[in-house]
C-alpha positions, 0 to 999 in steps of 0.5 A: 232607283233613278237615272241622272246625268253623269258627273265628273267624279263618275268618270273613273267608275264609267271607264272601269265598267266600260272596259270590263264590259267591252263597250265602246269608249271612243271619244269618251266624255263623261258628260255624255253619259247618264247613270242609273243609281239606287237611291237607297244605297247610292249605288250605281247600277247602269249607264249609257251614252248619247254621242252626237256626230257633227256632219256637213248636213247637221248633227246625228244622234247615236245611242251607245255604250249601254251597260248594266252591272251584273247584279242589276240585270233583268230588273229594268235598269237598262230600259230606264237608261235607254228611256232617259237617253231617247227622251234627252235626244228628243228634248235636244231636238233630234227627230231620229236616234240611231243605234249600232247594236249587237243586241237588236232584239233588246232595242226593238222592244222599245220601238227601234227598227232595224234599217239597211246600212245604206239608210245610215248617215255616212258618218255612222256607216263608217262608225258601224264598220269600225265597230264591227271590226273592233268591238261588236262583229254582230252590230246592226244599224237601228233607229227610232223616232223618239216620239215613238219610244215605248216602255214595255209594261213588263220592264216597268214592273220589273223595275218596280219589283226591284225597288220593292225587293230593295225596300223589303231587304232594307227593313230588318225585323225589330226585336226587344234590343231595338227598344233597349230591353234585355230579353234575359233580364226583363220582367213583364207586368203580366208575367205569370211564370 
């Protein structure tokens, strides 16, 4: 499993899953997304986005549209998507990353803190109102200093466990047929029967 930047060919897949999960697709640009991919099957497992808002005071970074496919939930996929997004924001020079989320407990485990609406940049205050009215009535403002991000050990272990289960499932048990032996017809050197 790894997390990569989205490509143009991921656009339809992203839009389908964003819509199915009821996530925010405002100002959609596939290049803003990252996608978690199972490297064994090349199957997409989750995604998320950094949205940069231009304001009179500079740029503001928002984490949004984080989703994990049902069969991959509980395996640390979303955590690794969030980690990649926060790392990317830090690498692009953002000292604060905001999120407007209806799942504040999920983000809190990584070091995000809930803030008062008045602490949001004006552009995000308006966005929070829109989001609460149209998509996520329970959305609350949160922020993190990217240098303070931390991955809980249990999520890192869940992710490793998902990889180990995949490897076990991918290894079928070998039988005589795999070596070109017909067990009904074969005789063996030390056959005593």
